[in-house]
N, C-alpha and C positions, 0 to 999 in steps of 0.2 A: 677856467680852471685851466692852466699850461702843461705843457708834456713833461716839463721840468716837477713841477709839482707833484703832477699822477706819477712821475719814476720814484720819488722821495716816499709816496704811501706805499707804492707797489714795496718797495724797499724795508720799510720800516715793520709794514705787515711779514713780510720774510722772516724780517729779523728777531720780530716776538714770536711767531710758530718757531724760529730755531731754538729761540728761549726755551720756550715750553718745553718744545721736544729734548734738554738738552740740560735740563736747569738743576736732572739729581745725580747729573755724569761725575760730579766731583763726590761723590757719597767716601765711594772707596778709597780714594788718593788720600783725599782727608785725615782718612784712619790708617793708614800707612800698608794697606792690602793690595796684593798685587793682581792684576787680571789682565785679558785683553780690553784691546779699545772699543767702547760704543760704536753702534752708527747708528746717527739720530733719528729717531722713531723707530728702530728694531732693535734698540740695543745690538747685544749679542746674538739675537735668534734669527740670524737674515735666513740663510741655508735651511732650518727649521720649519720656520714658515712659509716658507718659498716651496716645502715637503721633499727639497733636496736632500735632507740628512737627517734620520732620526736622532732624535736626543737623546739618548745612550750613547749613539757613536757621538755627540757633539758634548757634551760630559767626558766623555772619555780621551778626546781628542785636549780639551783646555787642562784634565788631570795630568796627562801627558807631558804637556806642553809647560806644568808650571811645576814640576814632578818633587822640587825640593820647599815647595811651600807645602805648609800645615793648612792653611783656608785660599779659598781663592775667588775673589769680586767680580762677577758679573754684572748683567742688565737683561731682565725681559722686558725691552720698550724702554720704558722708566723706571720699572720697578728696580731697585737692588737686590741679589737674591747671592747669598753667601754661600758657596759649593764645601764642605768641610770633608776632609781628607785622614786629616788623624785619628788613628784608630782611636786613640785617649778621650780626642775630642767629644767625640763621635758618639762613644761611651757615656759621657756627663751628660749628654744629648738629649739620649734614649733611655740611659737609666738612672745614675748617679741624680740630675738636676733634671729631671724628668716632669716635676711641676712648671717649671719654665718654661717647657714645647710639650708641652702637654695638646697644642693645639697643631691639626694637621695644613691650617691654612685654606682650606679646600672651597671654593664658593658654594650658598648652600641657600635656596633661593625659594620659600614656600612658595610662591603665587608662578613664578616662571616654570619653575621646574622641580614639581611635589615632592617626585622621589628622588632629588637630591637629601634632602634632611633624614641618611643613614649613618648606621654607626659607623661609617671609614671617615666621612666627612663633617660629622657635627663638630659645636666646641665645644671643651672641656666642660661647663656646665650641662650640659643633656648626655655628651658622650659617656660622664662616668657610670651614674646610677643605670643607664641601659646597658652600657658595660657587664655592669656585676647582675643584673638580670635575667642577660640571654648566656653570658658565660657557661651554666649548666648545662647546657645545649652541647655544648662541646668540650666536656668532660672524657677519658679515658671511658668509663665506665658506661656512660652512653657511647660512646663510638663499640665498642665491643655487642653493645644492643642491635644499632643499627648493621653490623657487621655484616650477616648473612642478607639483609637487603642488600648491600653493595655485592658482595658475591654472586647475587640472583642477576643484577645487573651484569655482572661481567661475563655471565652464562651466556645472558643475552648477545653481547658483542661475540663472542666466540662461536653461537648458532649465526649469527649474522654473514660472518665470515666465512663458515663454513659452508654455506649457502652461496656466497661467490666464488668461493672454491669447489666448488661441487664435482667440476669436470675432471679433479684431479690435473690442472692446468695451472701455472704462475699467472696471475692476473696483478696488473700496475693500481695501483692506488691513493687519492691522495688524504694523507692519513690525518690532517689535522679535522678533516670534517669528519672521518671514521670518528675520529676519540670523542670530537666533541657530542656527537652525538649520542655515546655513553656516559657522558658527566652527564650530561641534560637528563638522561634515561636517572641517574643517580641522584640527583640534587630533586627532583620531583619525585620522587619513592621517599626519599629520606625527609625531604624538608617539608614537601606538601602532601605526600602522601597520593601524590597521583601519578596514574603512571601515563609516563609522556608519551610512549612509544614511537621515540624520535629515529631509533634503527629501521622499523618497521615502515613508519608513517612517514613519508619524503615531506609532506605536508603539515606537518606537528607546527603547532602555534609555536609552543616555545622555542623549538629550535631557529623558528624566522624569527622572531624577536630577538633570537640571541644573534643572530646572521645582523641581523638592520642595526642594532648598536655597535657591533665589532666592525662591520667591513666599512672600510675607509669610503666612503662616497664625498663627492661634491659639496653634496646639500651638508652632509655632517660637520667638513671641515670648514665649510663659510660658517657656520651656527656657531661653533667652537671658536673661533679666529673672530668673530663680534664678540661674543662673550668675552675671549681676552681682551682687545684690542678699544672693543668701544662697548661697554657696560649699558652706559646710555642709552645708545640705540638698540642694541639687544632686548632691554628693559619696555622700550616705549614699542616695538613690534610685539615682542609677547603679549599686549592687548588686544592686539588685533589677528594671532594668529590662533591658531585651532590648537588644542592638546593634541600631544602627542599618543600616536596610534600605542608606543609601547607605555606610557602612563596610564591609559584607560585600559589597555589589554593586565596587568600586573595588579592596578588596582579591583578590578571586575574579579579575576577569580582570587585574589586574598580575601577580596571583603565574602565573596560567594562561599569557599571554602569553608569559610570562619561558620558562616552560618549556618552551614548542610552539617557542620560537624555538632554545633549547639542544639538546631532545631532536634536531630538523631541522637544525641548523645554520644556521640563516636568521640574516643580519649585514645589519643598515638603517642603523646609523650614527645613529639616531634617540636621541630621549629613552629611550624603553626599554631599549636597548642601552647607554648610559650607565649605565643604575641596575642591569643585569648584570654591567657593567665593576666596579661599585664593591660590588657582593655578591661576588664574583670575589676582591677584592683591598681588604678592610676594613679594611686596616693603613693605608692611603693617607686614610683618614679619621681616625686614632688609636683612639680608646678609646669611638668611638658606637656603640650595639650595632643593628646592621643587620639587625632584624626583620624582618619580613613585614611588620608592620602599616609600619614607619617608610619602607621602599623606598616602597611604593605611596602615604603622603601625600605622596611628592613628585610623584608622578603625578597623584594624586587635587588638589594646589596648581597644578598647571599646568595640567591640563583647567580647573578653574573661574576660573582670571587668563584664561586666553586665550581661553576662548570667552566670557563674560559681557562682559567690560570693550569687548573690540571691538565686540563684537556692540551690547552699548549705545550707541559710540561712532558707529557706521554706522548708527544709526538716530536719532541727534541729525543727523548730518548731513544726511538725507534729511528731515529733518523742517524744518530750514533752510531747504534749495534747494528743498521743496514752498513756504517763505515767500516765498522772495526769488526767483524765476525771472528774474532777469540776473544771479544771480549761479550759477545752472544751468545756462544757455545759457553763458554762459563758459565754465566748467569743461567745460562738454559740446564746445565749440568745440576746447580744449587738446586731450580727448582722442583726438577727430576726425583733428587735425593729427597726432598720434604715430601712430595707424594706417595714414594715408595714408604718412606717412614710411617706417613699419616694416612691414607687412603685422599680418595678423590675428595673430601668435604674438608679443606684449610682453614682454620678457628683463627681468631685475632693473634693468639699466644707461635703460629707456627710462622705467621708470615714477619711478626717480631723480632724471629730467629736470622732470618733470610741478611747475615751481614752483605753477603755482596751485591745484592741488590739494593742493600741502603745503600752502598758506596756508589752503584750507579745513578739511584737518585740523588742523590746528592751532589755527585759532580755533573749532573746533567743542568740544575738550576745554577751550581757556579756558573758555566757556562751560557746556561741562556734562562738567567733571570725575571721572569716574564715581566714583574715592575724593576725598570733600570735605574729607579732613583728613587729613594725616601724623601719626604716632605714633612717638617714640619714649622709650626712658627712660632715664635719666643712669646710667651705672655706677661715680661717685664722686661725693663733694661738688663743686660747681662753683660758680666764678662767670663772670659773663658779660665779656667783655673790654670793659671801657671803663666798667663800670657797677659799682654796689652790689649788684647783685642777686645774691643768692647760694642755690644750692639745694642741699638734701642727694642723698645717693645712692638710688637706686630714684624719683626724681620723675620722673612722668611727664609728658611736654610734647608738647604738639599744635601743629599748625604749620596753619591753615585755609586750605588751597588756596583750596576754593571764595570764600572771601569775600576772597580777595587777588586772585583773578581777577575779583571782579566789586567791585571797589575802582575807582569811579570818578576817584581821582586818578591811577591806575596806566593804567587802561583810561576813557579818555575813553565817557561813555554805553554802559556796558558793557551794557547790556540789547541794545540794536541786532550783530546778528552780521554782521560786518564786517571778511572776510580780508587787508583789506592790512593789518591791527595789524599782519602778519607780513612785511612787504616788510623787507628788510634795511637801510634805515635805519630804520625806528621801532622794529625789534627793538634795536638797536645806542642806543638813547635808554633802555631801559629795563634796572632791575639783574636779572640772569639768577637771582634767587630768587623773581623775580615771575611766573615761568611755573614751574609744578611738577607737571606730571599723572601725570610717571612718577616723581615722588621727584626726588634728587639726590644725589649723594656715593657712596659704597662701596654701600650698600645699597639704590643705588635700583634701579625695576623690571628685573631681571633679561632679561624676555622683550620690553619696549620694542620693539627692531626688526623682531621675530616681530607684533607686534600693530600697530604702525604697516603694516609690508605688508601682512598680511590685512586690514586695512583696505580700506588705500587697493585691493588689484586686485578684492576685489567691488565698491566703486563703480563703478571703472573700466568691469569689465564688464556691469551693471547702467544705467550712464548713458548708453551708446553706444546702448542702442535703446530704453530707457526714459523717458517723461517723468514726475515724481512732481509732483503737484499736492494740495491740500489739498482734503479733504471734508466733508460732513454733522457725521461724526464726530471732527474732529481737531481738539484738544484747544488751545485759543486763547484767553485765555495760558496759556503750560505751567504746570501745577500737580505741583510735588514729593512722591511718595510718602513720606508722611514715615515707614512700616514699612516701606519696602525696605533692602536691608542697603545697597545701590550707589546712587546718583543714577540716580534712573527716574521716567519720569512716572504720575500716579496714575493715570490711566486708558487706557495703553499708546498707543504713535503712530499712527493711523489716518489713511492717505493713501490718493490717488487714483494707479493706474499706467493710463498710455496708450503702447501700442504707438506706437515711432515707425516713419511710413512713411516708406521713405527712396526715391528713385528715382534 
């Protein structure tokens, strides 16, 4: 074979590869939907895949570039993704036509990732009955029952800070780690009935597991990229790779806790007991196979969602309060007034009445939503109401929460932290779909109430006696970590804690 034939063969192979990598790239153009030009093999995610830009930042760039479009078409490698900006279309997806978008389109693989078969990722067939059965754990009545347990964990947080500041000298501390220890304890107590001791025990296993999952390492990133780009290779390697330490740990803890309670006739009416009830009566969930892995996956998801999102929100609130002392002083004044009225033992109703705290909390989630976009996937072909936009079955649809929350046409001067954006009159001027930190509709965050109160109680307890200020290591301006799974700062949140001397 001559060199000419070899060159022709190479050219043919290259053309075939190029065709394969770009074969879907006319998808949005053929539907009259605008979007950025994709790159062969990478789509529109080059900077995200190379960890140069966080996905929330990237979606905001696209959102702003196509500011006059109601929807935008992009590609994750070869996969077409529809970005929906229009508030009415978002409402159709999340609420009005929810049954057509009941799937999140997240990968669930019982063999390679046993703990992936949890409530947040499950397809509609298994999600719907499971959601119905787990919902009673998250009612306001159940939250009132858990309030004292959350408050006790917040007391331990306050005592821990007291030890750190025992010499009455200001100390500098990384707040994300501090608040993560607190929320780990809350989830352990309220969901598992286990004293996790994350504040007092530096070697707390639950805290170690949390760090292992959310700390971006080259190994975690490599596995995630492989699962996204080369799922066939990921599946092949899973046969020879040992089960992850996280999977073994959570499965063991959940099974042992359930067995211990069964043997000793212990009833706490918490999340673990709800899982025990499901295992005793599997017929309530139809034909779902209630393996130990499936049961453990629900507790695993509750732990992850409950501790990381709330701890991140707490630390972001403290960051903004340190930057804006007048807001911190106003919030502390409200906290002091409630303590003056009701004494040291605040109850559920007292916290609910703290209007300024609620505004600070909501503005924190407006500026720093932990989940920067919502995922949905169509369960059938669908034409958006009042448009000619048609999408096929299994179309991935993303709602760019972070970009919406930072849209200056919705929230003027969005970079400014202003709790008064959530005064009643201001809220009434905005579309309900312009604030989505917990999602909306039937598939919103099941633990939203729980997250609200563990965050608020933690803030109340520490702000009553401690002042937070910036220090030399405080990152100003805030820079998003492009490697993080959830919205997080690149170098942590370092603040100075000062004991308030009350006379």
